N, C-alpha and C positions, 0 to 999 in steps of 0.2 A: 048227846051232845059231847060228850068226851071220845065218843068213837069219831066223830066228825072232826074234832080238834087234831086228834091221832092222824088222821088220814090228811088234813091239810098240813100238818107237820112234815110228812113223810113225803107230800107233793112238794112243798117247799124245799126240802133237803134234796131230792132229785134233780130238781131245777138248778139250784145253786151248785151242785156237784158237776152237772152237765156244763155249766158255764166255766167252773174252773178246768174241766178237761178237754174243751172244746179247742178248735184250731185257734192260733193267735188271730187277732184282728187285723185286717187288710185295708190299706188306704185306697179308696176309690181316686182320690187326688193324685197318688203316686202312680196309680195304673195310667191315669188319663196323661200324666205328665211323659211317662215311657213312651205312649204311643203317638203323642205329639212331635217327639224327637226321633221317634222309629216307626215310620207308617207301617202299616199292616202289609205284610210280604204278596197277601193275596189280590188285595184292592189297591194298593198304594196310597190308602187314605190315611189320614192323621186322627180320624174321628170315626166312631161307629163300629159295627159289627166287623169281624175279621174272618170269614168263612173257612172252616179248616185250621185254624191256628187259635192258640192261647198263649196268654203271657204268663210267664212262669218265673218264679223266684229262682235265681242260679243256685244260692245256697239258701236252702229251706228255712222258713221263720222258725220252725221247730227245732232247728239246730243254731240258733242265734243269729241268722241271716237278716239283714235290716230289710225293711219294707220300704224301699228306697229304689228309685228308677235304674239306679246304677247296677242295682242286684237283680233286675229283671232281663227277661230274653223272649222271643218268640219261640214257640215251638208248635210243631203239628200236634193235632188233638192226639194222635196216636203214641206220639213221643210224650207227651204229656201225662197220659195216662199211665205209659210204663214207669215214667220217673215217679209219678205219684205212689205207684205200687211200691216201689223200693223205699221211697221216704216215708211211707206209712210204717214199714218193717223197722227202719233205722231210728224213727222218732217214737216208737211205742213207748209208752210209759210203762213202767213195772208194774 
């Protein structure tokens, strides 16, 4: 029983620590608002999927950027992946 309690304590710690170190939360409402005001470059639709594009935060959330439509832009998937790699380096916690 003591061993089980220790394991549960460790699991709880890992889960809570993971939440503290995870990405900042993102607002689905802000993303939808951005797309309504800025239709998809590929489909010109203001809702739904946008093949080949992603919505990106101009100033990363991890660097204090707001999760607001004014801080969002369309990027190609390729551009988004490249920017994400750079942001992971810049925003890495010590």
